[in-house]
C-alpha positions as CSV (number, residue, x, y, z in Angstrom):
1,M,0.2,0.2,0.3
2,R,1.3,3.3,-0.7
3,V,1.3,6.3,1.7
4,T,0.5,9.9,0.6
5,P,3.3,11.9,2.1
6,P,2.1,13.9,4.7
7,Q,0.5,17.5,3.0
8,P,0.6,20.5,5.3
9,V,-2.0,21.0,7.7
10,A,-3.8,23.9,9.3
11,V,-5.5,23.3,12.8
12,R,-8.3,26.0,13.6
13,P,-11.0,26.0,16.5
14,A,-14.1,24.5,15.6
15,T,-17.0,27.0,14.7
16,P,-20.8,27.2,14.7
17,D,-20.6,26.6,10.9
18,D,-19.2,23.6,11.3
19,V,-21.7,21.8,13.8
20,A,-23.2,19.6,10.5
21,W,-19.8,18.7,9.6
22,L,-18.5,17.7,13.3
23,A,-21.8,15.2,13.7
24,S,-21.5,14.0,10.4
25,C,-17.5,12.5,11.5
26,A,-19.7,11.7,15.1
27,L,-21.8,9.5,13.4
28,A,-19.3,8.2,10.8
29,M,-17.0,7.5,14.4
30,A,-19.3,5.7,16.1
31,W,-20.1,3.4,13.1
32,E,-16.9,2.5,12.4
33,T,-15.3,1.8,15.9
34,E,-18.3,0.3,17.9
35,Q,-20.9,-0.3,15.1
36,R,-23.7,2.1,16.5
37,R,-25.8,3.7,15.4
38,L,-26.3,7.5,16.7
39,D,-29.4,9.7,16.9
40,H,-28.2,12.5,14.3
41,A,-30.0,15.4,15.9
42,T,-29.0,14.5,19.4
43,V,-25.2,14.6,18.0
44,A,-25.7,18.1,16.6
45,A,-27.5,19.4,19.5
46,G,-24.6,17.7,21.8
47,I,-22.0,19.7,19.3
48,A,-23.6,23.2,18.8
49,A,-23.4,22.9,23.0
50,G,-20.2,21.9,23.1
51,V,-19.2,24.9,20.5
52,A,-21.0,27.4,21.9
53,D,-19.1,26.5,25.2
54,P,-15.6,26.0,25.4
55,A,-16.4,25.1,29.5
56,K,-18.1,21.5,27.9
57,A,-16.3,20.7,25.4
58,R,-13.4,22.5,22.8
59,Y,-13.1,21.4,19.1
60,F,-10.6,21.6,16.5
61,I,-10.8,20.9,13.0
62,A,-8.0,20.2,10.6
63,S,-7.9,20.9,7.1
64,T,-5.7,19.7,3.7
65,A,-3.4,22.7,1.9
66,D,-7.1,23.3,-0.3
67,G,-8.9,23.8,2.9
68,R,-10.6,20.7,2.9
69,R,-11.6,19.5,6.6
70,A,-9.5,16.0,7.4
71,G,-9.9,15.4,10.4
72,T,-11.3,16.8,14.5
73,L,-11.2,15.8,17.6
74,M,-12.7,17.0,20.5
75,L,-11.2,18.3,24.2
76,T,-12.7,17.9,27.5
77,T,-11.4,18.6,31.0
78,E,-10.9,16.6,34.4
79,W,-10.0,17.9,37.1
80,S,-7.5,15.6,39.1
81,D,-7.1,16.4,43.2
82,W,-4.2,13.6,43.2
83,R,-2.3,16.4,40.7
84,N,-3.8,19.6,41.9
85,G,-4.6,20.0,37.9
86,A,-6.8,19.7,34.9
87,W,-6.5,16.6,32.6
88,W,-7.5,17.4,28.7
89,W,-9.2,14.5,27.3
90,I,-9.0,14.0,24.1
91,Q,-12.2,12.6,22.5
92,S,-14.7,12.1,19.4
93,V,-11.5,11.6,17.4
94,H,-11.7,11.0,13.6
95,V,-9.6,11.3,10.2
96,D,-11.6,11.1,6.8
97,P,-10.4,7.8,5.4
98,G,-9.0,9.5,2.5
99,H,-7.0,11.2,4.3
100,R,-5.8,9.0,6.7
101,R,-1.8,8.5,7.4
102,A,-1.4,11.9,6.4
103,G,-0.7,13.5,9.1
104,I,-3.8,14.9,10.0
105,Y,-3.9,13.4,13.5
106,T,-0.5,14.3,14.5
107,A,-1.2,18.2,13.7
108,L,-4.4,18.0,15.9
109,H,-2.3,16.2,18.6
110,R,0.7,18.3,18.5
111,R,-1.7,21.4,18.2
112,V,-3.5,20.8,21.6
113,E,-0.7,19.4,23.2
114,A,1.5,22.3,22.5
115,L,-2.0,24.4,24.3
116,A,-2.1,22.0,27.4
117,R,1.6,22.6,27.7
118,A,1.5,25.8,27.7
119,K,-1.7,26.2,29.6
120,S,-0.8,26.5,33.6
121,G,-2.7,24.0,35.4
122,V,-2.8,21.5,33.1
123,V,-1.4,18.2,33.9
124,G,-1.4,16.1,31.0
125,L,-3.8,15.0,27.8
126,R,-5.6,11.3,28.0
127,L,-7.5,9.6,26.0
128,Y,-9.8,6.7,25.7
129,V,-9.9,3.9,22.6
130,E,-12.0,0.9,22.0
131,R,-10.0,-2.4,23.0
132,G,-9.9,-3.4,19.6
133,N,-8.9,-0.5,17.7
134,A,-4.9,-1.5,17.1
135,G,-4.5,1.0,14.1
136,A,-5.5,4.0,16.4
137,M,-3.2,2.8,19.1
138,Q,-0.3,3.1,17.0
139,T,-1.5,6.0,16.2
140,Y,-1.6,7.3,19.6
141,A,1.7,5.2,21.0
142,R,3.5,7.3,18.0
143,A,2.2,10.5,19.5
144,G,4.1,9.7,22.6
145,M,0.7,8.1,24.4
146,V,1.3,5.0,27.2
147,D,-1.6,2.4,27.9
148,A,-2.6,4.2,31.5
149,G,-3.9,0.8,32.8
150,Y,-7.2,1.8,33.6
151,A,-10.3,0.2,32.8
152,L,-13.3,2.4,31.9
153,W,-16.4,1.5,33.4
154,E,-20.2,2.9,33.5
155,I,-23.6,2.9,33.9
156,A,-25.3,4.7,30.8
157,F,-28.5,6.2,31.5
């Protein structure tokens, strides 16, 4: 398989004009990684709420040199009393299949890592990944992330 060499990638915060595109990414990611069909209206409303209120979430979009949106991620925060600081959680990662292995996630990751390192009180980056998603795990390892040794448990309402 021939891998396209990395092209220049621009990363910017999402705006309300990006909500529909972000919702389509979330639906595609949920199906690809978990074979879950999500309700479009609920997802779009959730993304719109996050875009409108950075305390809920911050979305970033990576675009190719010709301006096409190619990937996204969302950041949320979690307070750590153990560290007296905030973890930034990388969530809702999606790179368009036609742009994978072209530096899109790397550009997104580098941008949020630089922001996190520059922000006082941020103690690190975390994310969760489906156990069977080996490709994503390899990508995150290349970005310098390691398995934190936790399992995720929940009660969904």
